[in-house]
Structure formats: structure tokens, C-alpha cells
C-alpha positions in Angstrom: -0.1 0.2 0.0 2.7 2.6 0.9 4.5 1.7 -2.6 1.5 3.3 -4.0 1.3 6.0 -2.4 5.0 7.5 -2.7 4.4 6.5 -6.3 1.1 9.0 -6.4 3.3 11.5 -4.4 6.5 11.2 -6.8 4.4 11.6 -10.1 2.6 14.5 -8.5 5.6 16.0 -7.6 7.3 15.6 -11.0 3.8 16.8 -12.9 4.4 20.0 -10.4 7.8 20.4 -11.3 6.8 19.8 -15.1 4.3 22.5 -15.3 6.5 25.3 -13.5 9.6 24.4 -15.7 6.5 24.6 -18.7 5.8 28.0 -17.4 9.1 29.3 -16.4 9.3 32.2 -18.8 5.9 33.2 -17.7 6.5 33.4 -13.8 9.7 34.9 -14.9 7.8 37.2 -16.9 5.5 38.3 -14.0 8.0 38.4 -11.2 10.0 41.0 -12.9 7.2 42.8 -14.1 7.4 43.0 -17.8 5.8 44.8 -20.0 4.8 42.3 -21.8 4.0 39.8 -19.2 0.5 38.6 -20.6 1.3 38.3 -24.3 4.6 36.1 -22.7 2.0 34.2 -21.0 -0.6 33.4 -23.6 2.5 32.9 -26.2 3.7 30.1 -23.4 0.3 28.8 -23.2 -0.5 28.2 -26.6 3.4 27.7 -28.6 5.7 26.7 -25.3 5.3 23.3 -25.9 7.8 23.0 -28.9 11.3 23.5 -27.8 11.5 26.7 -30.5 9.0 28.6 -28.7 10.0 27.9 -25.2 13.7 28.7 -25.6 11.9 32.4 -27.7 9.8 33.0 -24.9 13.2 32.5 -22.6 14.9 35.3 -24.3 12.5 37.4 -24.9 11.9 37.4 -21.2 15.8 37.7 -20.6 16.7 40.3 -23.2 14.1 42.9 -22.0 15.1 46.5 -21.6 15.1 47.2 -17.2 14.3 50.5 -18.0 11.1 49.8 -19.7 10.0 48.0 -16.6 7.6 49.5 -13.9 
């Protein structure tokens, strides 16, 4: 019985980590108050599943000028 519970907990933690990794560009954008954070979230939601889209989002968030942020 404990093996099943441990397996469910491990799978839940892996799923949570995967979701956080998937939405990392959006989380980063909202944390830094990026001026285009809603667009980044939507792009992440719909095209983040592609590796190219996810990498493009990370670059977009990382290269934004800090002077444009509030």
C-alpha cells in the first residue's frame, strides 16, 4: 500500500515540477513585471510546448530592457 502512495506522491511532484518548468518564462516575466507579461503568458500557453517557442520566450524575457519595466 505504501508503495502506491509513494508512487502517487512522486508522480504529483514530477507533474508540478514539469508545469513550473513549462511556465518558467511566464513566471519570470510576471516576477520581473515585464511590460509584455500577458503576451508572454499567452505565447507560453499556446506555443511553449515547442522547444523553439519555449527558448524564444526565455530569450524574450531575458533580453527586455530593465529601463522599460515598472
